[in-house]
C-alpha angles and dihedrals in degrees: 000000000000095000089065088059095056131097127219117261132023091269086066096046122146116227128226089244092056089051092048091052085065088069100263124122122233092252090053093051095051088047092050095046089050090050095048092045088052087051087058103263111142102226112173127198137197141147091300095053138255123343147156114261121253093186143024087252091061089057095044093050090055091045091050091051092046089050092049088050089048094051092046090050091049092050092051089049092052093049091051089051087053091051094042088061086067092063 
């Protein structure tokens, strides 16, 4: 489990490169993190990498970032649906 490899606080973040050095692909890492978050593990992420939260603010920063990504992805999907109608 990835969450077991993480330290608390962004200053102890584990980078994607460090996780890839354990033999996983970037896609596998992102999928594992998604799954572990869904299972209830509070895995935060930032510029420094992945880490466990020390504060509620750590969690909220990650939640806000994920919500922004979700909104952007939804907007792209909606645009594609509009363009598909032209086919």
